[in-house]
C-alpha positions, 0 to 999 in steps of 0.5 A: 706264178705259183709258189714253186716257180716263185721260189725256184726263180728267186733262188737264183736272184737277189733282192737287188736284182728285183729292185733293178727289175722294178726300176726297169719295169718303171714300177715304184721300188718298195723296200722295207726300211734300212735295217730290216734283216733276217734273224739268221745270216743268209736267211731268205724269204719269198711269198704272198703278203699275209698282212696283220696290223699289231695293236698289242695282242697276238690274236690278230696274228692267230686270226691272220694265220687261220686264213693263210695259204701255204707259202704266205709270208706274215707281214706284221705292222707294228708301226716301226716301234723300237720300244717293244717286240711283237713277235716271239717263238710261239707266233713263229711256231704257229706260223710255221705250222700254218704253212707260212714261208716266213715273217716280216716285221715292221718292228722288233722280235724277241726270243732270238735263240728260239727263233733260230732253232725254229728255223722259220725265216724272220725279218725285223728291225732287230730285237728287244726283250720286252713284249707288247707294252700297250693295247689299243683299239684294233682297226677294222682293216687290220687283216686287209693291209699292213704298213712297212715304212712308207709302204702299204702292202696287201695280199696283192703283193709279193714279198722277198727278203735276203741279206740286203733287206726286203722288197715288195713287188705287185703280184700282177707284175711279178713275171715281168719283174723277174724276167727283167731281173734275170736279164740284169743278173745275166748281164752283170755276171758276164761283165764280172767275168770279163773284169776278171779276165782283164777287160775293165768295166770302163772298157765294157761300158765304153765309158770314154765314149760316154764322157765324150758324148756327155761333153756335147750333150750334158743332159745325157745320163749314164743310165741312158748310155748303159741302155744304149750299149747293153750294160748293167751297172745301175738302173 
């Protein structure tokens, strides 16, 4: 899937659809920690992961961006630190000039007003005025992978962000995840239209039937029932 198709298809989806698609595809759901949000409401980002592990100096970002492909997303691992920022306006401008589609930070940013003016999508755990407070030894694999919460991501992953947060999808599985996510989206839209038209969600998913069947088979899950009747409420 090239960048053009990636952005076109994600434009009609949400990260919630993609996480449901991952579950339907039996893939591990890898979301950035709760609280990872865009610096601008409504911000969206999609692209290949361009990892960089921050250890107190911006040189790792400059080196990573030197090898960026148009549409890559700089994914910054700052260990989730909440006592310092690691990305500000200059890094954002450099990333935009390099053709990056955005920045995702496991940590904090600063220069919020400037970032809004630059317009490059930036997702982080929040902001703080201070920059890096210490400098430690750079690991040999600082440009090979990045950790975001419990997940390690590499250039073999795609990253997507919107108002709900950020999710990572293996690039090799993206077509399947998108196909499933689009199917779930279409089903949910039909269900929403029917609710507005007077057919309750309980009627649509034959909830009374589920309760009767579960009485005889307590092991039956609602998810199994939904798949049997073609509903999409949860995955």
